[in-house]
N, C-alpha and C positions, 0 to 999 in steps of 0.2 A: 540659577538655571537648574531645573530638575532633570534628573537622568530619565531617559525613556526606558521603561521596563516592559519587555515583551513577555506575555504568557507563554508557558511551554505549550507544545501541540497537544491537541486532544483528538478524540476519535468518536465516530458515531457508527453504529451497526444497524443494518437493515437486513431483513430476511424476505426478499421478494418471492421466493418459492422454496419448496422443499429441497434440502441439501444444497442450497445456493445462498451465500451470504455476501453482503457488501460491507466493507469497512472503509469509512471515509476518514482519511488523515487530514486533519484541520490545523492550519497554523504551521509552527516551526518543529521539526522532528529531528532529534540527534540521539547521542548516546543516552542522555538522561531520559528522554520520553520512551526510547526503545526498551529500556530496563522494565518499564511497566507494560509496554505493548507487546513485547516478545512472547510472553506466555499466552496472551490473547490470540496472537497469530497462530501459535502452536496449537491451541485447543480448536480454533476455527479450521485450520488445515486438516485436523485429524477427523472431523465429522462431516465435512462437506465434499461435494463433487466439484463445485466451482466456488472459487474464493475470488471476488472482485476487489481490488484495492483501488478506491477512487482518490485520485491525487489533485483533483480540480481546485481544491481549496488549501492545498499545501503550499506554504510560503517559503519554506526551507526544508531541505533534507540533506543529510550527509551520508558518507559511505556506510555508516552503521545501519541505516535504513535500507540500503541496498543489500547488505549482508542478510538481514532479517527477511527480506523479500525473496532472496535466493533460497534460504532455508525453508521457508514457507512452500515455495514452488517445488522443491525436491520432496518434501513431506507429502504434498498433494499428489505428485507423480508416482509415488509409491503405491497408491491405490487408484491409479488411472484418473486422478482429479487434475483440475487446471487452475492455475493462478492467472488472473487476467488483470491488467492495469488499465484504468480509464482515466480520462481527464488529464492526460499527459499534455497539457496546454500551457501551463505557466513556464516562462523561460528558465526558472531555476530548476524545475523538474526535468525538462526536456534537455537542458544543458548538462545536469548531473548525469542523466542516462547516456547521453551522447559522450561526454568526456570519459566516462568509465568504460566505454565500449559495450554497454549493455542494452543499448536501443533496440537491437534485433534479438536479444536474448529473451525478453518478455513478450508475451502476447499482449497487444494493446488494442483498445476499442475507444471510440469517441465518448460514449456515455455508457454507464453501467447497466441500464435497462436493456441494452442489446445482448449483453451476456446472459441475463437473467431469463431469456426466452428459451 
């Protein structure tokens, strides 16, 4: 019987308008993927007014992801920017936010195109 190997999480970036960026987190995200993604979030937070993190295709996320989202939110707020979570629909994502007590900490929307307007 072969072991099931899951690919680590990936991401995709879209820029629907000037100074607004959407980053979609796809698959499973933890300490390993955040090591690569953290500098990307830092650079996006530094140059955007709105950073939307789309979690609709996120299959797993741990506290490392939450820590990086908090860091990005603080970086954006230093220059009056906003971090917005979209697609908080999968049970793992909504449950992780709920258990961590961070459900109300983040601004959330149903789909990222609403934040891009």
